[in-house]
N, C-alpha and C positions, 0 to 999 in steps of 0.2 A: 225937395225930392217930388219927381212925379210918381206915379202909381207902378208904372213899368218899373222904374228903377228901384223902387220898393220890393216889389214883386223878385225881381231878379236878386236884389240883396238877400231877401228872405230865402229863396232857394239856395243861394250859395252857404248861408248859415245853416240850413237842415242838411246839406249836403257834408259840411265840416263836420258836424255833430254826428252823423251817419258815419262817416270816416273814421273817427275818433272811438267810436264805438267799435266798429268792425276791428280797427287795429288793437284796441284794448282786449277784444276776445282772440284774435287772430296770431297775434305776435307770441302771447303764452303757448299757444297750442302748436305753432310751430317750433317752437324752442324745446317744448316736451317731446314732440315727434322726433326732431334730429339728435336729441339726447337719448331718448329709447334706441333708435336705430344706430348710434354709435356704441352704446352698451351692449346690443346683441351683436355686434361686429365682433366688440373685444370678448364676449362670453362666447362666441363660436370659434374664435382663434385659441382661447383656453382649451375648450372641448377638443378642438383638434389636435393641440399638442398632447393631450391626454390619450388619444386614440392611436396617435402615433409611438407613444410610449408603451401603451399596451401590445400594439401590433409588433413592436422590435421585441418586445419580452417575448410574445409568442414564436418569431422567426429566429430567437435565438436557440430555441430549443431544437432537438432531433426530431425531424419529421415523422420518424417511425413511431415516437409514442405520443402522436396526436392523431386527430380525425382529419381526412382530407379537408373537410369543410371548415374546420377551425383556421386551417392555414391559409385556405383561399379567402377566409373572412379577413385574416390579419395581411394579407397582399393586397385585397382590394381596398381596406382601409388605408393601409399606408400608401399607396397609390393617391387615393382621394384626399388625403389630409397633409402629407409630407410636402414642404416646400422643394424635396429633393426629388427628383422623376428618376426613375430606376429604367435601365433599359429592359427591352424584352428579355433579351438573352439572360441578365442577372435575375429578372422576376423567375424564369423558367427554372434557373438554377436554384433559386431560394424554396421552389415547389419540392425538391429533391434534398436539398442541404440545409444544416442550419446556417443562419447569419453569421458570418466569420469574425464580425467585430463587435464590441458592446458599443452601445450608442447613447448618448446624453443630447438633449436638444434644449435650447433656449431661444423663445419667440422672438429675441432682439438680435439674431443674428447666429449665435449658439456655436457649438463645435461638437464634432463626432469624435471620439475617442476610445481606443479598447485594445486588448489583447496586444499583438505587436505592431499594429497600424494605428498612425496618428493623422487623421483627416479634418481638416477645417473648412468650414464653409461659411457663408454670410457674407461679410464686407471684403471687397478685394483690397490688396494693399495699395497705400498711396505712394509707395517709395519707388515706384516703378520697375520692381523687381518681379513682375508676371512672367 
């Protein structure tokens, strides 16, 4: 081999070693970063479900027995974290009246149930009965 060929081979060997070192450092860092991001998203979802539950409990109470600020907090929290978006008319009604049904929610599709009403949400039926 001539000198130029040896220098080129040496450069490639150095580049290979540098790439391996970067890979050994970068790959675990990327795995850690994405695992943390996934964990945070899951935690945020669980916290959101808890906020919705608290909001629903507040909204089920008679507004006359609560402060206006507490009810507004419950409405804004429900609006932010709930997968179900309420109409402005219903939101206004909830400012003056208690929530007419009891609600339970599961983050995997869940169901709303209570009182004399049964309402389901989540996944649409696949049997064509829409």
